[in-house]
C-alpha positions as CSV (number, residue, x, y, z in Angstrom):
1,N,67.0,-47.5,-63.0
2,L,64.5,-46.2,-60.4
3,A,63.2,-49.8,-59.9
4,K,66.8,-51.0,-59.2
5,Y,67.3,-48.0,-56.8
6,M,64.0,-48.8,-55.0
7,F,64.9,-52.5,-54.7
8,T,68.3,-51.6,-53.3
9,I,66.8,-49.3,-50.6
10,V,64.2,-51.9,-49.7
11,L,66.9,-54.6,-49.5
12,G,69.2,-52.4,-47.3
13,L,66.4,-51.4,-45.0
14,S,65.2,-55.1,-44.7
15,I,68.7,-56.3,-43.8
16,H,68.9,-53.7,-41.1
17,L,65.3,-54.4,-39.8
18,F,65.3,-58.2,-40.0
19,I,69.0,-59.1,-39.5
20,V,71.0,-56.3,-37.7
21,L,68.4,-55.2,-35.2
22,P,67.5,-58.8,-34.2
23,I,71.2,-59.6,-33.7
24,I,71.4,-56.6,-31.4
25,I,68.3,-57.8,-29.5
26,I,69.8,-61.3,-29.1
27,I,73.2,-60.2,-28.0
28,F,72.4,-57.2,-25.8
29,I,68.9,-57.9,-24.5
30,K,69.2,-61.7,-24.6
31,S,65.6,-62.1,-25.9
32,N,63.8,-63.4,-28.9
33,P,63.5,-60.6,-31.5
34,I,59.9,-61.7,-32.3
35,N,58.9,-60.7,-28.7
36,H,60.2,-57.3,-29.3
37,F,58.5,-56.9,-32.7
38,K,55.2,-58.0,-31.2
39,A,55.6,-55.6,-28.3
40,I,56.1,-52.6,-30.6
41,A,53.9,-53.7,-33.5
42,S,51.5,-50.7,-33.1
43,A,54.4,-48.2,-33.1
44,M,55.8,-49.9,-36.2
45,L,52.4,-49.7,-37.9
46,T,51.9,-46.0,-36.9
47,A,55.4,-45.2,-38.2
48,F,54.7,-46.9,-41.5
49,S,51.4,-45.1,-42.0
50,T,52.5,-41.6,-40.9
51,S,56.1,-41.5,-42.2
52,S,56.9,-39.4,-39.1
53,S,58.9,-40.6,-36.2
54,N,57.8,-37.5,-34.3
55,A,54.1,-38.2,-34.8
56,T,54.8,-41.9,-33.8
57,L,56.7,-40.9,-30.6
58,P,53.7,-41.1,-28.2
59,V,52.8,-44.6,-29.5
60,T,56.4,-45.7,-29.3
61,I,56.7,-44.5,-25.7
62,K,53.5,-46.3,-24.8
63,C,54.6,-49.6,-26.4
64,V,58.1,-49.6,-24.9
65,K,56.7,-48.7,-21.4
66,Q,53.7,-51.1,-21.4
67,N,54.8,-54.0,-23.6
68,V,58.6,-54.0,-23.4
69,K,58.4,-53.0,-19.7
70,A,61.2,-50.4,-19.8
71,S,61.0,-47.8,-17.1
72,N,59.6,-44.3,-17.5
73,E,63.1,-42.9,-16.9
74,V,64.6,-44.8,-19.9
75,T,61.8,-44.3,-22.3
76,S,61.2,-40.6,-21.6
77,F,65.0,-40.0,-22.2
78,V,66.0,-42.4,-25.0
79,L,63.0,-42.4,-27.3
80,P,62.7,-38.6,-27.8
81,L,66.4,-38.4,-28.3
82,G,66.2,-41.4,-30.7
83,A,63.4,-39.8,-32.7
84,T,65.6,-36.7,-33.2
85,V,69.1,-38.2,-33.9
86,N,68.8,-42.0,-34.4
87,M,67.8,-42.1,-38.1
88,D,69.5,-45.3,-39.3
89,G,67.0,-45.8,-42.1
90,T,67.5,-42.2,-43.3
91,A,71.3,-42.5,-43.3
92,L,71.2,-45.7,-45.3
93,Y,68.7,-44.1,-47.7
94,E,70.9,-41.0,-48.2
95,C,74.0,-43.1,-48.9
96,A,72.3,-45.2,-51.5
97,G,70.6,-42.2,-53.0
98,V,73.8,-40.3,-53.5
99,I,75.5,-43.3,-55.1
100,F,72.5,-43.7,-57.3
101,I,72.7,-40.1,-58.4
102,A,76.4,-40.4,-59.2
103,Q,75.8,-43.6,-61.2
104,V,73.0,-41.9,-63.2
105,L,75.3,-39.0,-64.0
106,G,78.1,-41.4,-64.9
107,I,80.4,-39.9,-62.3
108,P,82.6,-42.5,-60.5
109,L,83.0,-41.9,-56.7
110,S,86.5,-42.6,-55.3
111,F,86.8,-44.5,-52.1
112,D,87.5,-41.2,-50.3
113,Q,84.3,-39.7,-51.7
114,Q,82.3,-42.8,-50.6
115,I,83.7,-42.3,-47.1
116,I,82.6,-38.6,-47.3
117,V,79.1,-39.8,-48.4
118,V,78.8,-42.1,-45.4
119,I,80.0,-39.5,-42.9
120,T,77.9,-36.7,-44.4
121,A,74.8,-38.9,-44.7
122,L,75.2,-39.9,-41.0
123,L,75.5,-36.2,-40.0
124,A,72.6,-35.1,-42.3
125,S,70.4,-37.9,-41.0
126,I,71.0,-36.6,-37.4
127,G,69.9,-33.2,-38.5
128,A,66.9,-34.4,-40.5
129,A,63.5,-33.6,-39.0
130,G,61.2,-36.4,-38.0
131,I,58.7,-35.5,-40.7
132,P,57.8,-37.1,-44.0
133,S,60.4,-36.9,-46.8
134,A,62.9,-34.9,-44.7
135,G,65.6,-37.3,-45.8
136,L,65.1,-36.5,-49.4
137,V,65.6,-32.8,-48.7
138,M,68.8,-33.5,-46.7
139,I,70.2,-35.4,-49.7
140,F,71.2,-32.1,-51.3
141,I,73.7,-31.6,-48.5
142,V,75.3,-35.0,-49.2
143,T,75.5,-34.5,-52.9
144,S,77.2,-31.1,-52.4
145,A,79.7,-32.7,-50.0
146,V,81.1,-34.9,-52.8
147,G,80.9,-32.3,-55.6
148,L,77.7,-33.5,-57.3
149,N,76.6,-30.0,-58.3
150,D,75.4,-30.7,-61.8
151,P,72.0,-29.1,-62.7
152,Q,70.7,-32.6,-63.4
153,V,71.0,-33.6,-59.7
154,G,67.8,-31.7,-59.0
155,I,66.0,-33.5,-61.8
156,I,67.2,-36.9,-60.6
157,I,66.1,-36.1,-57.0
158,G,62.7,-35.0,-58.4
159,A,62.4,-38.5,-60.1
160,M,63.4,-40.0,-56.7
161,L,60.7,-38.0,-55.1
162,A,58.1,-39.7,-57.3
163,I,58.8,-43.0,-55.7
164,D,59.8,-41.8,-52.3
165,R,56.5,-42.2,-50.3
166,P,56.6,-46.0,-49.8
167,L,60.4,-45.8,-49.2
168,D,59.8,-43.1,-46.6
169,M,57.2,-45.2,-44.9
170,F,59.5,-48.1,-44.6
171,R,62.6,-46.1,-43.5
172,T,60.5,-44.4,-40.8
173,M,59.4,-47.8,-39.5
174,V,63.1,-48.8,-39.4
175,N,64.0,-45.6,-37.5
176,V,61.3,-46.1,-34.9
177,T,62.1,-49.8,-34.5
178,S,65.8,-49.0,-33.9
179,D,64.8,-46.4,-31.4
180,S,62.8,-49.0,-29.5
181,V,65.7,-51.4,-29.6
182,G,68.0,-48.7,-28.3
183,A,65.6,-48.0,-25.4
184,A,65.4,-51.8,-24.6
185,V,69.2,-52.1,-24.7
186,I,69.6,-49.2,-22.3
187,A,66.9,-50.5,-20.0
188,K,68.5,-53.9,-19.9
189,S,71.9,-52.4,-19.2
190,E,70.3,-50.6,-16.2
191,G,69.2,-54.0,-14.9
192,E,65.5,-53.8,-15.8
193,E,63.5,-56.9,-16.5
194,L,61.9,-56.7,-19.9
195,Y,59.0,-58.3,-21.6
């Protein structure tokens, strides 16, 4: 079950990183996504290795300023804000994690409960600190929101923690990449020439 869960998280994060974000780059920035990924490669690598969007922030700012060519005004506003509240990878992870917990417990979630999971995961990801495994701690909020208060929830989350490090590395890289895409979109909307 944990292998299926891990595969689901990796698949979801990969779709966001390699399909959704490139579509945003193509539509809003009108650029080749490969150019953007090359420009922020060192920030992506730092995010992957540290699992901390806050620790990666100086590298992200440097990459977006020097390589993407976004202005200091845009990067110094958008990127710190993004490192704090733009946690798409974490939100996706929390949604999938709560659904996994419910499935392990054999508790079906109604459509209304699934909507609550999505909204609560979004809000919890905004409040999550940009430090390693913060999303796993915030998952308790989401499970409580849909009434998953069984004592086994803590045991299942403990099992999820055992495989969380590589997932945390990947979702942090997704978070940082989406922050840089957001900064590039804002810079482009301000009429800046990028790349």
